C-alpha positions in Angstrom: 0.0 0.0 0.0 1.5 3.3 -1.1 -0.4 5.6 1.3 -1.6 4.8 4.8 -5.3 5.2 5.3 -6.4 8.3 7.3 -8.2 6.2 9.9 -5.3 3.9 10.7 -4.0 5.9 13.7 -6.8 7.9 15.4 -4.5 8.9 18.3 -2.0 10.4 15.9 -4.7 12.3 14.0 -6.2 13.5 17.3 -2.8 14.7 18.6 -2.2 16.6 15.3 -5.7 18.2 15.5 -5.2 19.2 19.1 -1.8 20.7 18.4 -3.2 22.7 15.5 -6.2 23.8 17.7 -3.9 24.8 20.5 -1.8 26.9 18.1 -4.9 28.6 16.7 -6.1 29.4 20.3 -2.7 30.7 21.2 -2.7 33.0 18.2 -6.2 34.2 19.0 -5.3 34.9 22.6 -2.2 36.8 21.7 -4.2 38.9 19.3 -6.8 39.6 22.0 -4.1 40.5 24.6 -2.7 42.9 22.1 -6.1 44.5 21.6 -6.7 44.8 25.3 -3.2 46.4 25.7 -4.0 48.9 23.0 -7.3 49.7 24.6 -5.6 50.1 28.0 -3.2 52.6 26.4 -6.1 54.6 25.0 -7.8 54.7 28.5 -4.6 55.8 30.1 -4.2 58.6 27.5 -7.8 59.7 28.0 -7.4 59.7 31.8 -4.3 61.8 31.5 -6.2 64.3 29.3 -9.0 64.4 31.9 -6.7 65.0 34.8 -4.9 67.8 32.9 -8.3 69.4 32.0 -9.5 69.1 35.6 -6.3 70.9 36.8 -6.8 73.7 34.3 -10.4 74.5 35.5 -10.7 77.5 37.8 -11.5 76.6 41.3 -15.2 77.1 42.0 -14.9 76.5 45.8 -15.3 79.5 48.0 -13.2 79.5 51.1 -14.8 80.8 54.3 -12.7 83.1 56.4 
């Protein structure tokens, strides 16, 4: 027989499938972590702008003497 039938070694096929699936999940997770990291950077930048804007506002509190 020139080629081995696909069904001859289910364990091997299963291991290959699971390795491929694990690689796909790893890539998906890495992409999601990158997206979350980018979003966190945007939040930090927005927070810095908000803090700066709050410091530039004139004080509306009246001090009692």
